[in-house]
N, C-alpha and C positions, 0 to 999 in steps of 0.2 A: 495483603497489597498487591496490586497487579501492576506490573511494568511492562511497557512496550517501547521496544528500541529498533530503530531503523538503521540500516547501514548500506553502503554501496553506492552513494551519490558521488558526483564528480563533475569534471569538465570533459566534454567530448566534442568532436566536430560533427557537424551535420552529415547525416547518413550512418553515423556510428552506433554502437550498442552499449546499453549498461543494464546491469542486473541488480535491482534492489532487493534487500532482504529485511524481514522484520521478525523480531523474536518477542513473543508474549510469554511473561512468566508470572507465577503466583502460585499459592498454595491450592491444590486440587480445583483449579478453574476449568469450566467448561465453556468453550468459545463456539458461539453459532457462526455468524458471518464475520468475515475479515475483508478489509477493503483498502485500497489505495485512494488517497485524495491528494490534490496538488493546488497550490496558490501562488500565482504569478503576482509581481509586484502591481499594486493598484487594482487587483482583481479579486473576486470573491473565491473562496475555496470551492473546488468542484470535484465531484466523483470522477476517478479514472477508471476503476474497475473494482469488482467485489466478486467474492466467492464464498459460497455457503459451505457448511461442513460436509455436504454431500457433493461438493466440487461443481455446484452449479454456478455459471459465471454471468456476469454483466459488464460491458465495456461501454464507455462514452464513444460516440460516434468518431470523435476525433482521433482515437487511438486504435479502433477495430483494424485488424489485419497487420498491426505493427507491434502491439503489446500483448503479452501473454501472462495472465495471473495464475499462480498455482499456490497450494498450500500443503503442508505436511502436518496432518492432524495430530499425529504422535509427538511430534516436537513443537506444537503450537507455533509453527513458523510460516510466514508468508513470503512469497516472492513476486516480483514482477520482472519479466524480461522485455526489455524495451528496445526494439530495432528500428532502423530507419529514422532515427531521431532527427527532429526539426527544431529549429530556433524557437518556435512558438511552444515547444514542450519544456522550455526553460521555466523552472518553478521550485518551490520547496515541496518536496513530496512526503506526505504524512500517511502513516499507517493507523488503521482504526480496527479495534477488536471489540465485537459485541458479545457479552457473556450470555449464556443460555438462559431463557426466562424460566426454565424448570426448577431453577434453584435460586435461593435468596443471596443476593450480594448487596452490599451497601451502595455499589455503583455498577452499572451495566455497560456503559459506554466508556472506552478508554483509548487515548491518543498518545502516539509517540511524540518526540520533539521535533521530527522532521528531518530530512536530508536534502541538501541542495543539489539540483541537477542544472547543469548550464550547457547548453547546446551552442556552440559557436558556428557562424555561417562561413 
């Protein structure tokens, strides 16, 4: 069974910084891509940033230059450093882990429960 757990959310003033972490655990799992998504009230969940096992990254235009995604493959851990936060960054942030297609798993797509990030103006 795969578990994905986020941590590091909280309340911060506009212009401040937060660092979120995500730990994926399970017996002998192989993780390909990992990503951060967010969902604001009344809006659809959107991709914030993703990173492959080879450390290639993709960012949403709205966070480019402010957020940095990274991962530790040995620890199956994902991070995102969020700087210059804005009120519009307020959302629940979710971690996603996709398991390697080379191996059989009952389920390949795993989500955490989410962590709240609130940016006050």
